[in-house]
N, C-alpha and C positions, 0 to 999 in steps of 0.2 A: 708329140703324138696326139692323136684325136682321142678325146675322152668318150668312153662308151658306158652308158648306164642302163642295164637291163632291169625291168620291173614287170610286175603282173603275175608272177608265179604264186603258187600256193597249193593247197590241197583241193583236189577235185575228184568227184566220183566218175567211174568209167561211164561213158555215154554222155557226160556233161559237156561243158565248153569252158574255154579259158582264152584270154587274149593277152599276149605278151607284148611289151613295148621295149624299144631300144632307142634311147635318146643319145644323139651324137653332137659333140661340139664342133664348131668350125664352119665357116661359110663355104668350104669346099665339099661339104657332104653331098650335094646334089650331083657331083661328078663321080661319086663312088658307087660301085656295085656293092651290094650288101648281102649278107647271108646269116642264117641261123645255124648253130651247131649245138650239140648236146653231148654230155658225158655222164654215163651212169657209173655207179661204184664198181670198180674192178674192170672197167672197159675203157677203150680208147675214145677220144673225142671223135664224133662222127658228124658228117654233113647232114643237114635237115632240109634246108631250102635256101634259094638264092634269088636275087632280083637285080636286074640291070639298073643303071643310073636313072633311066627314064621310066622304069616300071613296065616296059613293054615286053620284057623277056623274063620268064621265071623258070626255075628248076626245082624239082622236089626229089627227095629220096623215095625209092619205091615203098618204103615202109610207112610213109605218111601221105602219099599221093591220094587225093580224093578226100582227105580228112583235114589237112592243114592248108592254110592259105597265107602266103606272104604278101605284104603290101608296104607301101611307103608314102610318106607325106614330106616332100622335100622342103616345103615351106616351114614345117615344124622340126626339120632335122630328125625325123623319127621313122623307124621301120617297125612293122608289126608282124606278129605271127598269131593268126587266129587258129586255135586248136579246137576242132569239133570232134566229138566222139573219141576222146582220148582213151587209150588203153593202159593197163598197168605197165606194159613194157615201154611206154613213153616216159616213165618216171626217170628223171635225170636233171642235172643242172644245165640250163639253156644259156648259151652265149651268143652274142652277135658280133660280127666283125665284117670288114670289107676293105677294098682297095680301089685304086683308080685304073686298074688294068683289065676290068671287065669281069663278067660272071664266071667265065671259065677259070680264071685265076682265083677268084673268091671261093669257088667250090672246093678248091684244094685245101683250104683252111691253113695255109702256111703263113701265120702271123706271129710277130714277135711280142705283140701286146694283146692281152685278153683282160676283159673286165672281170668283175666278181660273179657275174652270171645271176640267174634267178632260178630257184629250186621249184620244180614241178613234181608233185607227187600225185599219182593217180591210184585211187583205191578201187577195189573190186567188190 
């Protein structure tokens, strides 16, 4: 399995900004579509954003569109989530994951392996 390590979470005030990173092991990373997901207490894990292997295609959940930006650096085996103007309802544990079957598959979030995630807490 590919090892995924999320980082960059923390406490941020509403209206601030935060940048999450997801470092992946393996030389096949560049062929993977990647996505960010989040899970708040008492709620199911939900899709946040996804990006194709080349970075040319991106998708966002309606709840974060216009505020969050997903990007990737294949040379560094890393995908990022720039969170601008976060809201208290964005508070959750954020996870990254992906597969080699494209963004449509990745968005479904059907993965057997999940990392530890990184906690994001937005205060008002």
